[in-house]
C-alpha positions in Angstrom: -44.3 10.3 -63.0 -44.0 6.5 -63.4 -40.2 6.7 -63.6 -40.1 8.5 -60.2 -42.2 5.8 -58.5 -39.9 3.1 -59.7 -36.9 5.1 -58.6 -38.4 5.6 -55.2 -39.1 1.9 -54.9 -35.5 1.1 -55.7 -34.3 3.5 -53.0 -36.6 2.1 -50.4 -35.0 -1.3 -50.4 -31.5 -0.2 -49.5 -32.9 2.3 -47.0 -34.7 -0.5 -45.2 -31.6 -2.8 -45.3 -29.6 0.1 -43.8 -32.1 0.5 -41.0 -32.0 -3.2 -40.1 -28.2 -3.1 -40.0 -28.1 0.0 -37.8 -30.8 -1.4 -35.5 -29.1 -4.7 -34.9 -27.7 -5.1 -31.4 -23.9 -4.7 -31.1 -22.1 -7.1 -28.6 -20.8 -5.1 -25.7 -17.0 -5.1 -25.2 -16.4 -6.2 -21.7 -17.0 -9.3 -19.7 -18.5 -11.2 -22.6 -15.7 -10.2 -25.0 -13.1 -11.2 -22.5 -14.4 -14.7 -22.3 -13.5 -15.3 -25.9 -10.0 -14.0 -25.6 -7.5 -16.8 -25.3 -6.1 -17.4 -21.9 -2.4 -17.1 -21.2 -0.8 -20.0 -19.4 1.5 -18.4 -16.7 3.7 -21.5 -16.6 4.4 -21.8 -20.3 4.0 -18.3 -21.7 6.9 -16.4 -23.2 7.5 -12.8 -22.2 5.9 -11.8 -25.5 2.8 -13.8 -24.7 2.5 -12.2 -21.3 2.5 -8.7 -22.8 -0.9 -9.4 -24.3 -2.3 -9.1 -20.8 -3.7 -5.8 -19.7 -1.2 -3.8 -17.6 1.7 -6.2 -18.4 4.5 -4.6 -20.4 7.8 -6.0 -21.4 9.5 -5.4 -18.1 6.7 -7.0 -16.0 6.6 -9.9 -18.5 10.3 -10.5 -18.0 9.9 -10.4 -14.2 7.2 -13.0 -14.4 9.3 -15.3 -16.6 12.4 -14.7 -14.3 10.3 -15.5 -11.2 9.0 -18.7 -12.8 12.5 -19.8 -13.8 13.8 -19.1 -10.3 10.9 -20.5 -8.2 9.3 -23.1 -10.5 5.8 -23.1 -11.9 3.1 -21.0 -10.4 0.8 -23.0 -8.2 -1.9 -20.3 -7.9 -2.7 -17.2 -9.9 -2.3 -15.3 -6.7 1.4 -16.2 -6.7 1.8 -13.4 -9.2 1.7 -11.0 -6.2 5.2 -12.3 -5.4 6.5 -10.8 -8.6 8.0 -7.3 -8.0 5.6 -4.7 -9.2 2.5 -6.9 -9.6 -0.1 -5.7 -7.1 -3.8 -6.4 -6.4 -5.1 -4.1 -9.1 -3.0 -5.6 -11.8 -3.9 -9.1 -10.6 -7.6 -8.3 -10.8 -7.2 -7.0 -14.4 -5.6 -10.2 -15.6 -7.1 -12.9 -13.3 -9.7 -14.0 -15.9 -7.2 -13.9 -18.7 -4.7 -16.3 -17.3 -4.5 -20.0 -16.6 -2.1 -22.5 -15.0 -0.7 -25.9 -15.9 2.4 -27.8 -14.9 4.4 -26.3 -17.7 6.0 -29.6 -18.6 
């Protein structure tokens, strides 16, 4: 009987550790997770960099770069609406993930 008590005590410790691990709060993916994601600079980003943004695939990324090369650096994030295919919904998805600088 003594062996069973010692065996039970050995099992209790890992079980308690597992409970603590499972009960620990998990950070929510969403607004808090997005804050830590690196921002993409619209005026210096490559097409590949731009594809990391939600809703921006290779063709939209190329359009953004082409627009920037033709018209100069973006002055406001809202200027993305001037890029063919970028609408309000896409802009709202990426607004908090982009930044601007002179690009020089």
